[in-house]
PAZAPA-4460 file (N, C-alpha, C; in steps of 0.05 Angstrom, whole numbers, plus 32768, in hexadecimal, padded with zeros to 4 digits):
% residues 53
    n_x    n_y    n_z   ca_x   ca_y   ca_z    c_x    c_y    c_z   seq   type   mol
   8011   7FEA   8003   8001   7FFF   7FFD   8014   8015   7FFF     1      X     A
   800F   802B   7FF1   8017   8048   7FF1   8007   8057   7FFA     2      X     A
   8011   806D   8009   8002   8080   8015   8012   8098   8012     3      X     A
   8007   80B1   8007   8014   80CA   800B   800E   80DF   7FF4     4      X     A
   801C   80EC   7FF2   8014   8107   7FE0   801B   80FA   7FC7     5      X     A
   800A   8105   7FB2   8006   80FA   7F98   8020   80F6   7F8A     6      X     A
   8031   8106   7F87   804D   8108   7F7F   805F   80F1   7F8E     7      X     A
   805D   80E9   7FA4   8068   80CF   7FAB   8059   80B9   7FA5     8      X     A
   8042   80BB   7FA6   802C   80A2   7F9C   803B   8098   7F7D     9      X     A
   803A   80AD   7F6A   803F   80A7   7F53   805E   809C   7F50    10      X     A
   806F   80A7   7F5D   808C   809D   7F5C   8089   8085   7F6D    11      X     A
   8080   8078   7F7E   807A   805F   7F85   8075   804F   7F74    12      X     A
   805A   8056   7F66   8054   8047   7F51   8062   803D   7F3B    13      X     A
   8071   8057   7F32   8086   804F   7F20   809C   803D   7F29    14      X     A
   80A0   8037   7F3D   80B7   8024   7F48   80A7   8009   7F49    15      X     A
   808E   8002   7F46   8083   7FE7   7F48   8092   7FD9   7F2E    16      X     A
   808B   7FC0   7F37   809A   7FB0   7F19   8085   7FA7   7F08    17      X     A
   8070   7FB5   7F0A   8055   7FA9   7EF7   8045   7FC9   7EEE    18      X     A
   803D   7FBD   7ED8   802E   7FD1   7ECB   800B   7FD9   7ECF    19      X     A
   8005   7FC6   7EE3   7FEF   7FC8   7EEA   7FEA   7FCD   7F0B    20      X     A
   7FE0   7FDD   7F13   7FDC   7FF3   7F29   7FBC   7FF3   7F34    21      X     A
   7FBB   7FEC   7F4A   7F9E   7FF3   7F50   7F9E   800F   7F68    22      X     A
   7F92   801D   7F60   7F90   8038   7F73   7F77   8039   7F83    23      X     A
   7F77   803C   7F9D   7F5F   8041   7FA9   7F61   805C   7FB8    24      X     A
   7F52   806F   7FBD   7F4F   8082   7FCE   7F32   807F   7FE4    25      X     A
   7F37   808A   7FF8   7F23   8088   800E   7F0B   809C   8009    26      X     A
   7F0D   80AD   7FF4   7EF9   80BD   7FEC   7EDC   80AF   7FE7    27      X     A
   7ECA   80BE   7FF6   7EB0   80B3   7FF0   7EA2   80BF   7FD7    28      X     A
   7EA7   80D3   7FD5   7EA1   80E3   7FC0   7EAC   80DE   7FA6    29      X     A
   7E9C   80D8   7F8F   7EA6   80D5   7F72   7EBB   80E5   7F69    30      X     A
   7EB3   8104   7F6B   7EC0   8116   7F60   7EDC   8118   7F71    31      X     A
   7EE1   8117   7F8C   7EF6   8113   7F9C   7F09   8103   7F93    32      X     A
   7EFC   80E8   7F90   7F13   80CB   7F86   7F18   80D5   7F6A    33      X     A
   7F08   80E2   7F54   7F15   80EC   7F41   7F29   80FF   7F40    34      X     A
   7F28   810D   7F52   7F3E   8126   7F56   7F57   8119   7F5E    35      X     A
   7F4F   8107   7F72   7F6A   80F3   7F7A   7F78   80E8   7F65    36      X     A
   7F68   80DD   7F58   7F74   80CD   7F41   7F82   80E0   7F2B    37      X     A
   7F76   80F3   7F2A   7F87   8108   7F14   7F9E   8116   7F20    38      X     A
   7F9F   811A   7F3F   7FB6   8125   7F47   7FCC   810A   7F43    39      X     A
   7FC7   80F4   7F46   7FDB   80E0   7F44   7FE3   80DD   7F26    40      X     A
   7FD0   80DE   7F13   7FDA   80D8   7EF5   7FE7   80F5   7EF1    41      X     A
   7FE3   810F   7EF7   7FF1   8122   7EEF   8011   8121   7EFE    42      X     A
   8011   8114   7F19   802C   8115   7F21   803B   8100   7F12    43      X     A
   8033   80E6   7F06   803D   80D9   7EF2   8042   80E1   7ED8    44      X     A
   8037   80F5   7ECE   8033   8104   7EB9   804F   8115   7EBC    45      X     A
   8051   8125   7ED3   8068   8135   7ED9   8087   8125   7EDF    46      X     A
   8083   8111   7EE2   809C   80FE   7EDE   809F   80F4   7ECB    47      X     A
   808E   80F7   7EB5   8091   80E9   7E99   808A   80CB   7E9B    48      X     A
   807B   80C4   7EA7   8073   80A9   7EAE   805D   80A9   7E99    49      X     A
   8053   808A   7E93   803B   808B   7E84   8021   8093   7E97    50      X     A
   800F   809E   7E8B   7FF8   80AB   7E9C   7FE6   8093   7E9E    51      X     A
   7FD7   8094   7EB9   7FC2   8084   7EBC   7FB1   8087   7EAA    52      X     A
   7F9F   806D   7EA1   7F8A   8071   7E90   7F6B   806D   7EA1    53      X     A
***
């Protein structure tokens, strides 16, 4: 389990030996979940990593 700021999460995801990653956010509101996923995707993009689909 990786917990932390989006930039830390993105970096840790990049270090995983797999291309498939499941991301869970405790947010109950759908818009909050989408926002969390977008922050991680943007952080991965900032690291020049493949963007999450």
